[in-house]
C-alpha positions as CSV (number, residue, x, y, z in Angstrom):
1,M,46.8,-28.0,-17.2
2,S,45.5,-29.4,-13.9
3,E,43.7,-26.1,-13.3
4,Q,42.0,-26.2,-16.7
5,L,40.4,-29.7,-16.1
6,P,38.3,-28.7,-13.1
7,E,37.2,-25.6,-14.9
8,F,36.2,-27.7,-17.9
9,W,34.2,-30.0,-15.8
10,T,32.5,-27.1,-14.0
11,R,31.5,-25.6,-17.3
12,A,30.4,-29.0,-18.6
13,R,28.3,-29.5,-15.5
14,H,26.7,-26.1,-15.7
15,W,25.9,-26.6,-19.4
16,C,24.3,-30.0,-18.7
17,V,22.2,-28.7,-15.7
18,N,21.1,-25.7,-17.9
19,A,20.1,-28.1,-20.8
20,V,18.0,-30.2,-18.4
21,L,16.3,-27.1,-16.8
22,V,15.6,-25.5,-20.2
23,S,14.1,-28.7,-21.4
24,L,11.8,-28.9,-18.4
25,I,10.9,-25.2,-18.6
26,R,9.9,-25.6,-22.3
27,I,7.8,-28.7,-21.6
28,A,6.1,-26.9,-18.7
29,L,5.4,-23.8,-20.8
30,L,3.4,-25.9,-23.2
31,L,1.0,-26.7,-20.4
32,P,-1.9,-24.4,-19.3
33,Y,-0.7,-22.0,-16.5
34,A,-2.3,-23.8,-13.5
35,W,-1.0,-27.2,-14.7
36,R,2.5,-25.9,-15.4
37,V,2.7,-24.4,-11.9
38,R,1.6,-27.7,-10.3
39,F,4.0,-29.7,-12.6
40,F,7.1,-27.6,-11.8
41,G,6.3,-27.7,-8.0
42,A,6.0,-31.5,-8.2
43,A,9.2,-31.7,-10.4
44,L,11.3,-29.7,-7.8
45,R,9.7,-31.5,-4.9
46,R,10.1,-35.1,-6.2
47,A,13.1,-35.0,-8.6
48,I,15.1,-31.9,-9.0
49,G,15.3,-31.0,-5.3
50,P,16.4,-34.4,-4.1
51,I,18.9,-34.9,-7.0
52,A,20.4,-31.4,-6.6
53,G,20.7,-31.8,-2.8
54,Y,18.1,-29.1,-2.0
55,R,16.0,-31.5,0.1
56,T,19.0,-32.6,2.2
57,A,20.1,-28.9,2.7
58,A,16.5,-28.0,3.7
59,L,16.4,-30.8,6.2
60,A,19.8,-29.9,7.7
61,N,18.8,-26.3,8.0
62,L,15.5,-27.2,9.7
63,H,17.3,-29.6,12.1
64,Q,19.7,-26.8,13.0
65,I,17.0,-24.2,13.8
66,F,14.3,-26.7,15.1
67,P,16.3,-29.6,16.7
68,D,13.3,-30.7,18.8
69,M,10.9,-30.8,15.8
70,L,9.7,-34.3,14.7
71,E,11.6,-35.6,11.7
72,T,8.3,-36.1,9.9
73,E,7.4,-32.4,10.4
74,R,10.8,-31.3,9.1
75,A,10.3,-33.6,6.1
76,E,6.9,-32.1,5.3
77,I,8.2,-28.5,5.6
78,A,11.1,-29.4,3.3
79,R,8.7,-31.0,0.7
80,A,6.4,-28.0,0.8
81,S,9.4,-25.6,0.5
82,L,10.6,-27.4,-2.6
83,D,7.2,-27.4,-4.1
84,N,6.8,-23.7,-3.5
85,A,10.2,-23.0,-5.0
86,G,9.3,-24.9,-8.1
87,R,6.0,-23.1,-8.4
88,T,7.8,-19.7,-8.0
89,F,10.4,-20.6,-10.5
90,I,8.0,-21.5,-13.3
91,E,5.7,-18.5,-12.5
92,N,8.7,-16.3,-13.3
93,Y,9.1,-18.0,-16.7
94,S,5.4,-17.4,-17.4
95,A,6.1,-13.9,-18.7
96,Q,2.6,-13.3,-20.1
97,D,0.5,-15.4,-17.8
98,F,2.0,-14.4,-14.4
99,P,1.6,-10.6,-14.8
100,A,-1.8,-11.0,-16.4
101,R,-3.0,-13.2,-13.5
102,L,-1.6,-10.8,-10.9
103,A,-3.1,-7.7,-12.7
104,Q,-6.5,-9.0,-11.6
105,N,-5.6,-8.5,-8.0
106,P,-6.1,-5.1,-6.4
107,I,-3.1,-3.2,-5.1
108,A,-3.6,-1.3,-1.9
109,G,-1.7,0.2,0.9
110,P,-0.5,3.6,2.2
111,G,2.1,4.0,-0.6
112,W,-0.1,3.1,-3.5
113,A,-1.5,6.6,-4.2
114,A,2.0,8.1,-3.9
115,F,3.3,5.5,-6.3
116,Q,0.6,6.2,-8.9
117,T,1.2,10.0,-8.6
118,A,4.9,9.5,-9.1
119,A,4.4,7.2,-12.1
120,A,1.9,9.7,-13.7
121,T,4.5,12.5,-13.4
122,G,7.5,10.5,-14.4
123,Q,9.1,10.7,-11.0
124,P,11.3,7.7,-10.2
125,V,10.4,5.5,-7.2
126,I,12.4,2.9,-5.2
127,L,10.3,0.0,-4.1
128,A,11.5,-2.4,-1.4
129,T,9.8,-5.7,-1.0
130,G,10.2,-8.8,1.2
131,H,10.8,-12.3,-0.1
132,Y,7.5,-13.8,1.1
133,G,6.1,-16.1,-1.6
134,N,7.2,-15.2,-5.1
135,Y,9.9,-12.5,-5.0
136,E,8.9,-11.3,-8.4
137,A,5.2,-11.0,-7.6
138,T,5.3,-7.2,-6.9
139,R,7.1,-6.5,-10.2
140,A,4.7,-8.9,-12.1
141,A,1.6,-7.3,-10.5
142,L,2.8,-3.8,-11.5
143,A,3.8,-4.9,-14.9
144,G,0.4,-6.5,-15.4
145,K,-1.1,-3.0,-14.7
146,G,1.2,-1.4,-17.3
147,F,4.0,-0.2,-15.1
148,A,7.7,-0.8,-16.0
149,V,9.5,-1.8,-12.8
150,G,13.2,-2.5,-12.7
151,G,14.7,-5.1,-10.4
152,L,17.9,-6.0,-8.7
153,Y,19.3,-9.6,-8.8
154,R,22.3,-11.6,-7.7
155,D,24.1,-13.5,-10.5
156,M,23.7,-17.2,-10.3
157,R,26.7,-19.5,-10.2
158,N,25.7,-21.2,-13.5
159,P,26.4,-18.6,-16.2
160,Y,24.4,-20.5,-18.9
161,F,21.3,-20.6,-16.7
162,N,21.9,-17.0,-15.5
163,A,21.9,-15.6,-19.0
164,H,18.3,-16.8,-19.9
165,Y,17.0,-16.2,-16.4
166,V,18.0,-12.5,-16.6
167,K,16.1,-12.3,-19.9
168,T,13.1,-13.9,-18.3
169,M,13.0,-11.3,-15.5
170,E,13.3,-8.5,-18.1
171,N,10.5,-9.9,-20.2
172,F,7.8,-9.1,-17.7
173,G,8.9,-6.2,-15.5
174,G,11.5,-4.0,-17.1
175,P,15.2,-3.8,-16.8
176,V,17.1,-5.7,-14.1
177,F,20.5,-4.9,-12.7
178,A,23.0,-7.3,-11.1
179,Q,23.9,-6.8,-7.5
180,G,27.1,-4.9,-7.1
181,R,28.5,-1.4,-6.9
């Protein structure tokens, strides 16, 4: 019985966190794209991040790697990081707007012609990207240009949140696959 109680509270906490996030996401999605991105950046920077302990963790990590940095500089980097994480988060929930917006940007580079040729002939391609800015930007940009691009992801600890986040990723890029064997 004592083992079931912590499991119950963990599930209850996950359910509550998911309910709050889903509510904020739904409110944000009612806003025009630019406003929603600013709104969610501010929400994570000012409320969600500090309450969830993300700000404290960011400051601790910054202190560990930059012990001589002024505290005010670390605080500004932590605030900006939370803002960027919030913006990235809601961009990924903007399943129509985000790819459409990125479709307007040109794609270039030494592999672009090879990618287009492979896509035209139905040959599979493996894309590797770095996590600079929004980690779904490459998929969204290609989806905005009509390509279906699968993705890999790591399951989140909150199963309620994970379920709809996976659907969100699939809505704009193609199938996604959980990390594992």
